[in-house]
N, C-alpha and C positions, 0 to 999 in steps of 0.2 A: 317454754324450754322444757327439756326432759332431763331429769336428774336420776342417775343410776348409782346406787351404792355398790362399790366393788367388793372383792373378797374380804378386805378389811373395811367394814361398813362405814367407818368415819371418813374414809376417802371417797369422794363423790365425783363422778364424771358428769359434766354439764354439757348438754347438747342444745345449742340455741336453735330457735326456729328461724330459718333463713328464707327470705322472700327474694326470689331472683327471676330475672327474665333476660332477654337478649341485650339489655342495657347495662346489666350488672346485678348487684344484690344489695340487700339491706338486712341487718339483724341488730337486735339490741344486745350489745356485748356485756352489759352489766345492768342489773336492776336490783337495788339493795333489798327491797321487800321480797322479791321472788327468790333471790339467792338465800336469804335467811330461812325462808320456808323450805327450800330444797335441802339445806343442811340441818334444819331443825334446831337452830341455836342463833343467838344474836352474835354479830361480828362487826367490828369497826376496822376498816383499812386505814393505814396511816402513811403508806409509801407505795409508789408505783415505780417499777424498774423495767429496763429494756436492755437486753443483751443480744448481740449478734455474734454468731460463731460459725466457723467453717465445718465442712464435713469431717466427721471423725473426732470432733472435740467432745470430750466428756467432762461435764461439770458436776462435781458432787462426790460423795453424798454429804451435803452440808446441813447443819442445824446450829441453833444457838442454845446453849445449855441454860442460860439465864435470859430472860426476855425472849422466850421462844416465839417463833414466827409461824403463823398460819399463812399459807400462800394459795392464791388463786392464779393459776398459770395458763397461758395459751400461746399459740404460735401464729404469727401473722404472715410469715413467709417461710417456706421450707417445711421440713418435717423433723420431729424429734421423737425419741422414745423417752417418756417421762416416768420417773420411778420414785416411789415413796416407801420408806422402811420404818416400821413401827419400833420406836425406841422407848416405849412406856413399859417399864419392867412389870408393872401390875396388870398389863393387858394380856388377854389370852392369845393375841397375835404378835406378842413381843418377838422381834427379830425376823418377822415375816415381811414380805414385800408385795407390792402391786405395781402395775405399770399400765400406761395407755399411750397409744400413738396419737400425737397431736400434730396437726398440720394445717396449712392455710386452706386446704380444700374442705376438710370436715369441720373446721372452726370449733372443735371441742375444747373444753376447758377442764382442768382438774383442780379440785379443792384438796389441798394437803394441809390438814390441821396441825396445830401445835402438837409437839411430841413425836414428830416424825423427822427423819433425815430425808432430804430431797436431792435429786439429781436428774440429769438428762444427758443423752448422747444425740448428736446431730447426724441424721441419716441422709439428708439431702446435701446438695453442694454447699448450702449455707442455710441458716435459719435465724429469724428474728423472733425472740422469745420475750413475752411480756408477762409481768406478774405483779400482783398486789400483795402487800404484806400487812399483817395485823400488829406488828411491832417494828420499831426502827432497827436498822442494821446496827449491831453492836460488835465490832471486830474483836473486842476483848473476850466475848462470850462465844465466839464462833468456834465450832468444832467440825471435824471432818471424819466421816466413817469411810474405811477403805472400800472403794467401789467394787473390788474383786474378791471380797471376803468370801471364802468357800462355805463358811457356816451360814451365810445368808443366801448365796447362790443366785444372785440376780442374773437373768438371761437378758443381756444388753443388746441382743440381736446383732452382734459384731460381724456375723456373716454378711450383713448388708454393707460393711465397710471394705469388702473385697479382700479379707484376710489381713488387713492392716490393724496394728494396735491402735487404740484410741489415743488422742492427744490430751495430755493432762497438765494442769498447772503444777507448780512446785508443791503447793500445799495439798493438792489432791493426790500426789504421788506418795505422800507420807501419812495418809489417813490411818486411823486406828482400826484395828479389828474389833468386832462387836464385843468379844470377850474382855477387851481392855479399855473400851470406850466409856466415857461418862454418859450415862443415860438418865432418863426421867424416872421418877418414882412410880 
């Protein structure tokens, strides 16, 4: 596999080595040893999640203020723009974001470590999104950063939605601006 550190170096794009022919393909979707070497730290995953969303659904930007979750995310059908925002106040990239296109064709994965808000928007007709987490879901600690905060300025590629506004859950509609959000030290 190939591992590429993005503009925020703790966020890593993972490109698996895919073996394919006219019968189909094979790739190793996760190898603990290779993954830890790629991100240069030990990690233990405790939960796997799967979500399916329709075109235009935007989920995020979510994080847990206590029991923060590192996430290894990938798409097995469809395409999403996946986004990570650095919420570590002591970081030189605090408030900055990075993104990657994840889809069934490229089979890329994104490592979003603890200390980041995470979200995605579905750009295809639908998408199946899989992710591993390093901490269990703790709804009492879940927080939401406003997806459209101008101070962060995420380019969600909304032009790919044909001019339609993204579909948001109730909690995502009332996310906090960065200037008022709880963040990490």
